[in-house]
C-alpha positions in Angstrom: 32.2 -10.9 39.9 35.8 -12.3 39.8 36.6 -15.5 41.3 40.0 -14.5 42.5 40.5 -14.2 46.0 40.8 -10.7 47.7 44.3 -9.3 47.6 44.0 -6.9 50.6 45.5 -7.4 54.1 44.0 -7.0 57.5 44.8 -3.5 59.0 47.9 -3.4 61.0 46.1 -2.4 64.2 43.9 -5.6 64.0 44.3 -8.2 66.5 43.4 -11.0 64.0 45.7 -11.6 61.2 43.7 -13.7 58.7 41.5 -16.8 58.7 44.2 -19.1 59.4 45.0 -17.3 62.8 41.3 -17.4 63.7 41.1 -21.0 63.1 44.1 -21.7 65.1 42.5 -19.8 67.9 39.4 -22.0 67.5 41.5 -25.1 67.8 43.2 -23.6 70.9 40.0 -22.9 72.7 38.5 -26.3 72.0 41.7 -28.1 73.3 41.5 -26.1 76.5 37.8 -27.1 76.9 38.6 -30.9 76.2 41.5 -31.0 78.8 39.5 -28.9 81.4 36.9 -30.3 83.8 34.2 -28.0 83.0 31.1 -27.6 80.8 31.8 -25.1 78.2 29.8 -23.2 75.5 32.2 -21.9 72.8 30.9 -19.2 70.5 32.9 -19.3 67.2 31.2 -17.6 64.2 30.3 -19.5 61.1 33.1 -20.6 58.8 35.7 -20.2 61.5 36.2 -24.0 61.2 34.6 -25.3 64.4 34.0 -28.8 63.2 37.4 -29.4 61.6 38.9 -27.5 64.5 37.4 -30.1 66.8 39.1 -33.0 65.0 42.4 -31.1 65.1 42.0 -30.5 68.9 41.1 -34.2 69.5 44.4 -35.1 67.6 46.3 -32.8 69.7 44.9 -33.6 73.3 44.3 -37.3 72.5 40.9 -37.3 74.3 38.1 -39.8 73.4 35.1 -37.7 72.2 31.6 -38.4 71.1 30.3 -35.7 68.6 26.6 -35.2 68.5 25.1 -33.2 65.7 21.7 -32.7 64.1 22.9 -31.8 60.6 22.2 -34.0 57.7 23.8 -37.3 58.7 25.4 -38.4 55.4 26.9 -35.0 54.4 28.1 -34.0 57.9 28.9 -37.5 59.4 30.8 -38.5 56.4 32.8 -35.3 56.7 34.0 -35.9 60.1 34.8 -39.5 59.0 37.1 -38.0 56.3 38.8 -35.5 58.6 39.4 -38.2 61.3 40.9 -40.6 58.6 43.2 -37.8 57.5 44.3 -37.1 61.0 44.9 -40.7 61.8 42.0 -40.8 64.2 39.7 -44.0 64.3 36.1 -42.9 63.8 32.8 -44.7 64.0 29.4 -43.2 62.8 26.8 -44.6 65.3 24.2 -46.5 63.2 20.9 -45.2 62.5 17.8 -47.4 61.9 16.6 -45.0 59.1 19.7 -45.8 57.1 20.5 -49.3 57.9 17.3 -51.0 58.8 15.3 -52.4 55.7 12.1 -52.2 57.7 12.4 -48.6 58.8 13.4 -47.7 55.2 10.3 -49.3 53.8 11.8 -52.2 52.1 9.1 -54.5 53.4 6.1 -52.3 52.5 4.3 -49.2 54.0 2.4 -51.1 56.5 5.4 -52.5 58.2 7.3 -49.3 58.0 4.3 -47.3 59.6 4.1 -49.9 62.4 7.7 -49.3 63.6 7.7 -45.7 63.1 4.5 -45.5 65.2 6.3 -47.4 68.0 9.3 -45.0 67.7 7.0 -41.9 67.9 5.4 -43.3 71.1 8.9 -43.3 72.6 10.3 -46.8 71.6 13.9 -47.0 70.7 14.9 -48.8 67.4 16.9 -51.4 69.4 14.0 -52.3 71.8 11.6 -52.3 68.8 13.7 -54.9 67.0 13.9 -57.0 70.2 10.1 -57.0 70.9 8.1 -57.1 67.7 10.3 -59.1 65.4 10.2 -56.9 62.4 10.4 -58.7 58.8 14.2 -57.6 58.6 14.9 -60.2 61.2 13.3 -63.2 59.3 16.6 -64.3 57.8 18.8 -63.6 60.6 19.9 -60.4 62.4 18.8 -57.0 61.0 21.7 -55.1 59.4 21.0 -52.3 62.0 21.5 -54.7 64.9 24.8 -56.0 63.4 26.0 -52.5 62.9 25.3 -51.8 66.7 27.7 -54.7 67.5 30.9 -52.6 68.2 33.0 -51.5 71.2 33.0 -47.7 71.5 36.5 -47.8 73.4 38.1 -49.1 70.2 37.4 -45.6 68.4 39.0 -42.2 69.1 35.8 -40.4 67.8 32.1 -41.4 67.8 29.7 -39.4 65.7 25.9 -39.5 66.1 22.7 -37.7 66.8 22.0 -36.0 70.2 19.6 -38.7 71.2 22.5 -41.2 71.1 23.6 -39.6 74.3 20.9 -41.6 76.2 23.1 -44.8 75.5 25.6 -44.8 78.4 28.2 -46.8 76.5 28.5 -43.9 74.0 29.6 -41.5 76.9 31.7 -43.9 79.1 35.1 -42.4 79.5 34.4 -40.0 76.6 33.8 -36.2 76.4 30.5 -35.3 74.7 30.7 -32.5 72.3 27.7 -30.9 70.7 28.3 -29.4 67.2 25.6 -26.8 67.1 22.6 -26.3 69.3 20.7 -29.6 70.1 17.4 -27.6 69.9 14.4 -30.0 70.4 16.4 -33.3 70.7 15.6 -33.9 74.2 12.2 -32.0 74.2 9.3 -34.0 73.1 5.8 -32.8 72.3 3.4 -35.8 73.3 1.2 -36.6 70.3 -2.4 -36.3 71.2 -1.9 -35.5 74.9 -5.4 -36.1 76.2 -5.6 -39.7 74.6 -2.1 -40.6 76.1 -3.2 -39.5 79.5 -6.6 -41.1 79.4 -4.9 -44.4 78.4 -2.4 -44.1 81.3 -5.1 -43.2 83.9 -7.3 -46.3 82.9 -4.4 -48.7 83.1 -3.0 -47.6 86.4 -6.0 -47.2 88.5 -5.8 -43.6 89.4 -8.6 -41.5 90.9 -9.5 -39.9 87.6 -11.5 -41.2 84.7 -9.9 -39.4 81.9 -7.9 -36.3 80.8 -10.8 -33.8 81.4 -11.5 -35.3 84.8 -8.0 -34.9 85.9 -7.7 -31.4 84.5 -10.8 -30.3 86.4 -10.4 -32.5 89.4 -6.6 -32.0 90.2 -7.5 -29.0 92.5 -9.3 -31.5 94.9 -6.7 -32.0 97.6 -7.8 -35.5 98.5 -7.8 -36.8 95.0 -4.5 -35.2 94.2 -2.7 -36.8 97.3 -4.1 -40.4 96.4 -2.8 -39.9 92.7 0.6 -38.8 93.8 0.9 -41.7 96.3 0.1 -44.1 93.4 2.5 -42.4 91.1 5.3 -42.6 93.5 5.3 -46.4 93.1 4.6 -46.4 89.4 7.1 -46.4 86.5 6.5 -43.1 84.9 8.7 -43.8 81.8 7.3 -47.1 80.8 8.8 -48.2 77.4 7.9 -51.8 78.1 4.2 -51.0 78.0 4.5 -49.9 74.4 5.0 -53.7 73.5 2.2 -55.3 75.7 0.0 -57.6 73.5 -3.3 -56.3 75.3 -3.8 -52.6 75.7 -0.4 -51.3 74.8 0.5 -47.9 76.2 0.0 -44.9 73.9 3.2 -43.2 74.8 6.2 -43.9 76.9 6.0 -40.6 78.6 2.4 -40.6 79.5 3.0 -41.0 83.2 5.2 -37.9 83.2 2.3 -36.0 81.5 0.0 -37.0 84.4 2.6 -35.9 86.9 2.9 -32.4 84.9 -0.7 -31.7 85.4 -0.7 -32.6 89.1 2.4 -30.8 90.0 2.1 -27.8 87.4 2.6 -24.2 88.5 0.4 -21.9 86.6 2.8 -19.1 85.2 -0.1 -16.8 84.3 0.4 -16.6 80.6 -1.4 -19.8 79.5 1.4 -22.2 80.4 2.3 -24.4 83.5 5.6 -25.8 84.5 6.3 -28.8 86.5 9.7 -30.1 87.9 9.6 -33.9 87.4 12.7 -35.1 89.0 16.3 -35.3 88.1 16.6 -32.7 85.2 13.3 -33.3 83.8 10.7 -30.7 83.3 7.2 -30.8 81.9 5.2 -27.8 80.5 1.5 -27.6 79.6 0.1 -25.4 77.0 -3.4 -24.6 78.4 -4.6 -23.1 75.1 -3.8 -26.2 73.0 -3.9 -29.0 75.6 -0.3 -29.9 74.6 2.3 -31.3 77.0 6.1 -31.1 76.2 8.4 -33.2 78.4 12.2 -32.1 78.6 14.3 -35.3 79.3 17.9 -34.6 78.8 20.4 -37.4 79.2 22.8 -37.8 82.2 25.9 -36.1 80.9 29.5 -36.2 82.6 31.1 -33.2 84.1 33.1 -32.3 81.0 30.8 -31.0 78.2 31.6 -28.9 75.2 29.0 -27.1 73.0 30.1 -25.4 69.8 27.8 -22.8 68.2 28.2 -19.9 65.9 25.2 -17.9 67.4 24.7 -19.4 70.9 21.9 -18.3 73.2 23.3 -19.3 76.6 20.0 -19.9 78.4 18.6 -22.0 75.8 21.6 -24.3 75.7 21.4 -24.7 79.5 17.8 -25.5 79.2 18.1 -27.9 76.5 20.9 -29.9 78.5 19.1 -29.9 81.8 21.6 -27.5 83.3 19.4 -24.4 83.7 18.5 -24.8 87.5 21.9 -26.4 88.4 23.8 -23.3 89.1 27.0 -25.1 90.0 27.0 -26.9 86.6 25.9 -24.3 84.1 27.7 -24.1 80.7 30.7 -21.7 80.9 30.4 -19.1 77.9 33.6 -18.5 76.0 34.2 -16.7 72.8 36.7 -16.9 70.1 36.3 -13.3 68.9 35.4 -10.2 70.8 33.0 -7.6 69.3 35.6 -5.6 67.3 37.1 -8.9 66.0 33.8 -10.1 64.7 33.2 -7.0 62.8 36.7 -7.4 61.2 36.1 -11.1 60.7 33.1 -10.3 58.4 34.5 -7.4 56.5 38.1 -7.9 56.4 38.5 -11.8 56.4 35.2 -13.2 55.0 35.2 -10.0 52.8 31.4 -9.7 53.1 29.6 -6.4 52.3 26.2 -6.2 53.9 23.7 -3.8 52.2 20.4 -3.4 54.3 17.5 -2.7 52.2 14.7 -2.0 54.8 14.1 -0.7 58.1 11.3 -3.2 58.9 11.6 -6.7 60.4 9.4 -8.5 57.8 8.8 -11.7 59.6 8.2 -14.5 57.2 6.1 -17.2 58.8 3.4 -19.4 57.2 1.8 -17.5 54.4 2.9 -14.1 55.6 5.3 -13.2 52.7 5.5 -10.3 50.1 6.4 -12.0 46.8 5.7 -9.0 44.6 8.2 -6.9 46.6 10.6 -9.8 46.6 10.4 -10.3 42.9 11.2 -6.6 42.2 14.2 -6.7 44.5 15.6 -10.0 43.2 15.3 -8.9 39.6 17.1 -5.7 40.2 20.0 -7.5 42.1 20.1 -10.0 39.3 20.5 -7.1 36.7 23.2 -5.7 38.7 25.5 -8.6 39.0 27.4 -10.7 36.7 27.1 -14.1 38.2 24.8 -16.4 40.2 22.5 -14.9 42.8 21.7 -16.8 46.0 18.4 -16.4 47.9 17.6 -17.4 51.5 14.0 -16.9 53.0 11.4 -19.1 54.6 10.3 -22.2 52.7 7.1 -20.3 51.7 8.8 -17.2 50.8 11.1 -19.2 48.3 7.9 -20.8 46.8 6.1 -17.6 46.5 8.8 -15.6 44.9 9.4 -18.4 42.4 5.7 -18.3 41.5 5.7 -14.6 41.0 8.7 -14.3 38.8 8.6 -15.3 35.1 11.9 -17.3 35.5 14.0 -17.9 38.6 17.1 -17.0 36.6 20.6 -18.2 37.6 19.6 -18.3 41.2 20.4 -20.9 44.0 18.1 -20.8 47.0 17.8 -22.5 50.4 15.5 -21.7 53.3 16.1 -20.6 56.9 15.5 -24.1 58.2 18.5 -25.6 56.2 21.3 -23.2 57.2 23.3 -25.0 59.9 26.3 -26.6 58.2 25.0 -25.8 54.7 27.6 -24.9 52.1 25.5 -25.1 48.9 25.7 -21.3 48.4 29.5 -21.2 49.3 30.4 -20.2 45.7 27.7 -17.6 45.4 29.2 -14.0 45.7 25.9 -12.1 45.5 23.1 -13.0 48.0 19.7 -11.7 49.1 18.0 -12.4 52.3 14.2 -12.0 52.2 12.6 -11.4 55.5 13.3 -13.0 58.9 12.1 -16.0 60.9 9.4 -15.9 63.7 8.0 -19.1 65.1 5.2 -17.2 67.1 4.7 -16.2 70.6 4.1 -19.8 71.9 7.6 -20.7 70.8 9.0 -18.0 73.2 6.6 -18.8 75.8 7.4 -22.5 75.7 11.1 -22.0 76.3 10.3 -19.5 78.9 8.0 -22.1 80.6 10.9 -24.6 80.6 12.8 -22.2 82.8 9.7 -21.3 84.9 9.7 -17.9 83.4 6.3 -16.2 82.6 6.6 -14.7 79.2 4.4 -12.1 77.7 4.6 -10.0 74.6 4.2 -6.2 74.8 1.9 -6.4 71.9 3.9 -4.3 69.6 5.3 -5.2 66.2 8.8 -5.1 64.3 11.8 -3.9 66.3 9.7 -2.7 69.1 8.3 -6.1 70.0 9.5 -7.3 73.3 8.9 -10.3 75.7 11.0 -8.9 78.6 14.5 -9.6 79.4 14.5 -13.4 79.3 12.1 -13.7 76.5 13.9 -11.3 74.3 17.0 -13.7 74.3 14.6 -16.3 72.9 13.3 -13.8 70.3 16.9 -12.9 69.2 17.7 -16.7 68.9 14.9 -17.3 66.4 15.2 -14.0 64.6 18.5 -12.2 64.6 20.7 -15.2 65.1 19.0 -16.9 62.1 19.7 -13.9 59.9 23.2 -13.8 60.9 23.7 -17.6 60.2 22.2 -16.7 56.8 24.7 -14.0 56.1 27.5 -16.6 56.2 26.1 -19.0 53.8 27.3 -16.9 50.9 30.9 -16.7 49.4 32.7 -18.8 51.9 35.9 -18.9 50.2 37.1 -15.3 51.0 36.0 -13.8 47.7 34.4 -10.4 47.6 30.8 -11.1 48.4 27.8 -8.7 48.7 24.7 -9.7 50.6 21.4 -7.5 50.4 19.6 -8.0 53.6 15.7 -7.2 53.4 15.1 -7.3 56.9 16.2 -5.2 59.9 16.5 -8.2 62.2 20.2 -8.2 62.4 22.5 -8.2 65.5 23.3 -4.5 66.2 27.1 -5.1 66.0 26.9 -6.2 62.3 28.8 -3.8 60.2 26.6 -2.5 57.3 27.8 -0.5 54.2 24.6 1.5 53.3 21.7 3.3 54.7 18.5 1.2 54.3 16.5 4.5 54.2 18.2 5.1 50.8 16.4 2.0 49.4 13.1 2.2 47.5 11.3 -1.0 46.5 7.8 -0.3 45.1 5.9 -3.1 43.4 4.2 -1.8 40.1 1.0 -2.9 41.8 1.4 0.1 44.1 2.3 2.3 41.2 0.4 1.0 38.2 -0.3 4.4 36.5 3.6 5.2 36.5 4.2 1.8 35.0 1.5 2.4 32.4 3.0 5.7 31.5 6.5 4.2 30.9 5.1 1.0 29.1 3.2 3.3 26.6 6.2 5.6 26.0 8.5 2.4 25.4 6.0 1.2 22.8 5.8 4.4 21.0 9.5 5.4 21.4 8.3 8.9 21.7 5.0 10.6 22.6 3.4 13.9 23.7 2.1 14.7 27.2 -1.4 14.8 25.8 -1.3 11.5 24.0 0.1 9.6 27.0 -2.5 11.3 29.3 -5.4 10.3 27.0 -4.0 6.7 26.6 -3.4 5.9 30.3 -6.2 7.8 31.6 -4.7 10.3 34.0 -4.2 14.0 34.1 -1.5 15.7 31.9 0.1 17.3 35.0 0.5 13.8 36.6 2.2 12.6 33.3 4.6 15.6 33.4 5.3 14.9 37.1 6.2 11.4 36.5 8.2 11.8 33.3 10.2 14.8 34.7 11.2 12.7 37.5 12.4 9.9 35.2 14.0 12.4 33.0 16.2 13.4 35.9 17.2 9.8 36.2 18.1 9.3 32.5 15.2 6.9 31.8 13.5 9.3 29.4 14.6 12.5 27.5 12.5 15.7 27.5 12.8 17.4 24.1 11.3 20.5 22.5 8.9 19.7 19.6 10.6 20.7 16.2 9.0 23.6 14.4 6.7 24.1 17.3 8.0 27.0 19.5 6.4 28.0 22.7 7.7 25.4 25.0 5.9 22.4 23.6 7.8 19.2 24.4 7.9 15.6 23.3 9.0 12.7 25.6 11.6 10.2 24.2 12.2 6.8 25.5 15.7 6.2 26.5 16.3 3.2 28.8 12.7 2.1 29.6 13.3 -1.4 28.1 15.6 -1.8 31.1 12.9 -1.0 33.6 12.3 -3.5 36.3 9.1 -5.3 35.2 8.2 -6.1 38.8 8.5 -2.8 40.4 10.5 0.5 40.9 13.7 -0.2 42.8 16.5 2.0 43.9 19.3 0.3 45.8 21.3 2.3 48.2 24.8 3.5 47.5 27.7 1.5 49.2 29.7 3.7 51.6 33.0 5.0 50.2 35.7 3.7 52.5 39.0 2.2 52.4 38.7 -1.5 52.3 41.0 -4.2 53.5 40.9 -7.9 53.3 43.4 -11.0 52.9 45.3 -12.1 49.8 44.8 -15.7 50.5 42.5 -16.5 53.6 43.9 -20.0 53.9 47.6 -19.0 54.0 49.9 -16.5 55.8 50.6 -14.4 52.9 49.7 -11.0 53.1 49.8 -7.9 50.7 48.6 -4.4 51.1 47.0 -2.6 48.2 45.0 0.6 47.9 41.3 1.1 48.1 38.6 -1.5 46.9 35.5 0.3 46.1 32.4 -2.0 45.6 31.7 -2.9 41.9 29.9 -0.3 40.0 26.3 -1.1 39.7 26.1 0.6 36.3 29.0 -1.2 34.9 27.7 -4.6 36.1 24.4 -3.6 34.5 26.1 -2.9 31.1 28.0 -6.3 31.2 24.7 -8.0 31.8 22.9 -6.0 28.9 25.8 -6.6 26.6 25.9 -10.3 27.1 22.0 -10.5 26.6 22.0 -8.4 23.3 24.5 -10.2 21.5 24.7 -7.8 18.5 27.4 -5.2 18.2 25.0 -2.5 16.9 22.6 -2.8 20.0 25.6 -2.8 22.3 26.8 0.6 20.9 23.3 2.0 20.8 22.8 1.2 24.5 26.2 2.3 25.8 25.3 5.9 26.5 21.8 5.0 27.9 23.4 2.6 30.4 25.7 5.5 31.6 22.7 7.4 32.3 21.3 4.8 34.3 24.4 4.4 36.3 24.5 8.1 37.1 20.8 7.7 38.2 21.4 4.8 40.6 24.4 6.5 42.2 22.8 10.0 42.3 
């Protein structure tokens, strides 16, 4: 495909007039949120410039801001620093022990590294760990991490750090916290080895239970429960100091809250319990796995801003401890309405979305389909003149790489590495394989945090439902993840085609083909047909009888198969010379171009007038005529010509490729 930017303009009846206007609107919304006295959740689709727009809004409003993001520190944090420097804003990246402390980095050996990491996993903060255990990085003076912490936040317009830095009050004092993308599990902690943590806490605090199992079975005894609650009311339930005791150190900082979760828990009737643990804290207990999760969000100021390309409002409120505080919930706002979002995809980002299946195809664990994926990827690669980008689960990527003879000129990433990723931004043909599903327990866990009893209806695919609240969580982990994947390709406004091999897309997404027109059949499911074509290719021409005898199937089946391929131009049906009476011979035409992984027919693009933008990053507009999608046949010819290299072969295949083109578009 061409690397030139599209030279179409947005229709005159459109309310958005190019990417520059969209990004100005983003800055305006962010500025309003920063200067208001409200908690705001702003929806701005990917590639609308949320992060850079935030810096511009800070420049315009003069507000002091702390940005929290979970993206890759070095890439994203350095980008914020660069933008701030260009805008004349002072910016400080909050230090991380993993990047500045030699002990955490393993410079003093794996044993020392495991020692400090174990304490952190038990709830200890790196700063307190340095204060109490004297790691080897302090033998020659202060640790570089401690030195880096010695700064005054008020000296900086912008602080940038991880969401867990919000626990430090001085990073929020007289500043507005801004969350760049969903903080997910930043404040939700799964307690490692819950039974051991609880047993340790019970033994060290003289509670009327011997161990985890005694607590679990005896918590229904009113007298024992009252005695335990009285004891807990005068006990420090979040005891970080206990981690550093020389004798019998605590197993986990939050073990006391785990005990309270079991004592106060309300059975939701779906294998989960929920307990309100005090100010914004919630504990949930997974009865089936004996796991406890503690939600412990920081104390945030009145003005909060959340930025998200695909927000789920209820999950944001839960994560920040605002779900039950009805006077304090995030106020949802959106940059683009539903019609504008469609225009943004098709007219400004210039993305053509080609669905290739009517099934959800959840990829979780080992549940993948590498043979189907290989057939689709090979067909897409042969139909484009450039790199192909692939997004799937981590296992899906590994499996299809193993299935293919070579991974070609492809770039890939997995669903868990999408937010803020631009490594596929210059790829103009993309394929999304499958969708994400973290399992029923993921949905139940987030429901339990809100006190909702979530149950699956037991159905599969698009008919699967967890009820009104649970379906919001389902869309978050499935449809929203696919939507994020769509925007990873061709982020420079160049014409981009994305083949989506899952039906898990938001229903407002504009598509340009009917997925029912797609056929993807791995040869494993059609081995005999593949054997027929392979034999004909080797022989160049053969009779029905010879093929039938060689392959081991009936002559009628051979005729049916080859008649079908004759209509598609793959083989030619000729009468035998000097043998009247209807005797025929089959002649190979294009079977060397047959997909070696399966039989694939991709759907037609819809024939429609296309509009886009001449220069997405400027105000220049120009109207041109229609912009039909690139001809699949012409792209296939270009690919074949480049691979053959010899002029005679190119001429010999010219007519055959035309036949293939007519077949694909028939």
